[in-house]
TITI-463901 format. One record per residue (C-alpha): residue number from 1; x, y, z. Coordinates in steps of 0.1 Angstrom, whole numbers, m for minus. Each point is the difference from the previous one (the first is absolute). Layout:
BEGIN
<r n="NUM" px="X" py="Y" pz="Z"/>
...
END
This chain:
BEGIN
<r n="1" px="215" py="m295" pz="97"/>
<r n="2" px="m35" py="m11" pz="12"/>
<r n="3" px="m17" py="13" pz="33"/>
<r n="4" px="m32" py="m17" pz="16"/>
<r n="5" px="m25" py="22" pz="15"/>
<r n="6" px="m31" py="m16" pz="14"/>
<r n="7" px="0" py="m29" pz="m23"/>
<r n="8" px="8" py="24" pz="m32"/>
<r n="9" px="34" py="m2" pz="m17"/>
<r n="10" px="15" py="33" pz="m11"/>
<r n="11" px="28" py="2" pz="m25"/>
<r n="12" px="24" py="29" pz="6"/>
<r n="13" px="35" py="9" pz="m10"/>
<r n="14" px="5" py="m3" pz="m38"/>
<r n="15" px="m38" py="6" pz="m8"/>
<r n="16" px="2" py="33" pz="19"/>
<r n="17" px="30" py="10" pz="m17"/>
<r n="18" px="m13" py="m7" pz="m35"/>
<r n="19" px="m33" py="20" pz="8"/>
<r n="20" px="21" py="32" pz="2"/>
<r n="21" px="27" py="m8" pz="m29"/>
<r n="22" px="m23" py="22" pz="m23"/>
<r n="23" px="m11" py="30" pz="18"/>
<r n="24" px="m27" py="24" pz="m16"/>
<r n="25" px="13" py="30" pz="m20"/>
<r n="26" px="m18" py="32" pz="7"/>
<r n="27" px="m1" py="28" pz="m25"/>
<r n="28" px="1" py="37" pz="10"/>
<r n="29" px="m32" py="14" pz="16"/>
<r n="30" px="m23" py="23" pz="m20"/>
<r n="31" px="m28" py="23" pz="12"/>
<r n="32" px="m35" py="m11" pz="m11"/>
<r n="33" px="m24" py="28" pz="m16"/>
<r n="34" px="m37" py="6" pz="5"/>
<r n="35" px="m21" py="26" pz="m17"/>
<r n="36" px="32" py="16" pz="m19"/>
<r n="37" px="22" py="3" pz="32"/>
<r n="38" px="18" py="m19" pz="24"/>
<r n="39" px="m23" py="m24" pz="21"/>
<r n="40" px="0" py="15" pz="36"/>
<r n="41" px="m22" py="m17" pz="26"/>
<r n="42" px="15" py="19" pz="29"/>
<r n="43" px="17" py="m14" pz="32"/>
<r n="44" px="m8" py="m31" pz="21"/>
<r n="45" px="m16" py="m13" pz="m32"/>
<r n="46" px="m6" py="m40" pz="m4"/>
<r n="47" px="2" py="m11" pz="m38"/>
<r n="48" px="m8" py="m34" pz="m12"/>
<r n="49" px="m3" py="m13" pz="m36"/>
<r n="50" px="m29" py="m18" pz="m10"/>
<r n="51" px="m22" py="m7" pz="m31"/>
<r n="52" px="m30" py="18" pz="12"/>
<r n="53" px="m20" py="m2" pz="m30"/>
<r n="54" px="11" py="m34" pz="m13"/>
<r n="55" px="14" py="15" pz="m33"/>
<r n="56" px="30" py="m19" pz="2"/>
<r n="57" px="20" py="34" pz="10"/>
<r n="58" px="16" py="6" pz="37"/>
<r n="59" px="m20" py="29" pz="12"/>
<r n="60" px="12" py="21" pz="31"/>
<r n="61" px="m19" py="2" pz="32"/>
<r n="62" px="12" py="23" pz="28"/>
<r n="63" px="m10" py="8" pz="35"/>
<r n="64" px="3" py="35" pz="4"/>
<r n="65" px="10" py="17" pz="34"/>
<r n="66" px="0" py="38" pz="m5"/>
<r n="67" px="m32" py="15" pz="10"/>
<r n="68" px="m24" py="m28" pz="m15"/>
<r n="69" px="9" py="m35" pz="11"/>
<r n="70" px="m17" py="m10" pz="m34"/>
<r n="71" px="10" py="m25" pz="m23"/>
<r n="72" px="9" py="10" pz="m36"/>
<r n="73" px="m2" py="m19" pz="m30"/>
<r n="74" px="23" py="7" pz="m31"/>
<r n="75" px="m9" py="m19" pz="m29"/>
<r n="76" px="29" py="m14" pz="m24"/>
<r n="77" px="m10" py="11" pz="m34"/>
<r n="78" px="33" py="m11" pz="m15"/>
<r n="79" px="20" py="m36" pz="4"/>
<r n="80" px="14" py="m15" pz="32"/>
<r n="81" px="36" py="9" pz="m14"/>
<r n="82" px="m8" py="34" pz="m8"/>
<r n="83" px="m31" py="12" pz="22"/>
<r n="84" px="m19" py="31" pz="m9"/>
<r n="85" px="m22" py="13" pz="29"/>
<r n="86" px="m26" py="28" pz="m4"/>
<r n="87" px="m16" py="18" pz="31"/>
<r n="88" px="m12" py="m18" pz="29"/>
<r n="89" px="m36" py="m9" pz="12"/>
<r n="90" px="m7" py="m11" pz="36"/>
<r n="91" px="m13" py="m35" pz="7"/>
<r n="92" px="m35" py="0" pz="11"/>
<r n="93" px="m23" py="m24" pz="15"/>
<r n="94" px="m38" py="7" pz="m3"/>
<r n="95" px="7" py="35" pz="m13"/>
<r n="96" px="23" py="10" pz="31"/>
<r n="97" px="37" py="4" pz="m1"/>
<r n="98" px="19" py="m25" pz="18"/>
<r n="99" px="23" py="11" pz="26"/>
<r n="100" px="30" py="m16" pz="20"/>
<r n="101" px="m9" py="21" pz="32"/>
<r n="102" px="35" py="15" pz="m1"/>
<r n="103" px="m6" py="33" pz="m19"/>
<r n="104" px="1" py="34" pz="13"/>
END
């Protein structure tokens, strides 16, 4: 079936059904480690993944709430499928830690 919306034809029906035919399969979760223990960034943290240092590995960038509001950087020393993180460093600009304004 086709539906016209403002001059654009949208295909619906069979195409939508086919898109959901192969649902993703998720594996069991596992804890990430950093510095020899479980990676713990506290509550109300805001993690994201990015290749921060352009080495081809996914690093972890975390906006931290508890006490500091700073942004922590965990550089991945392993592979994307088996990440290995050391202790974090705070992200700085002009020698000053960047904060999110949500600490404390």
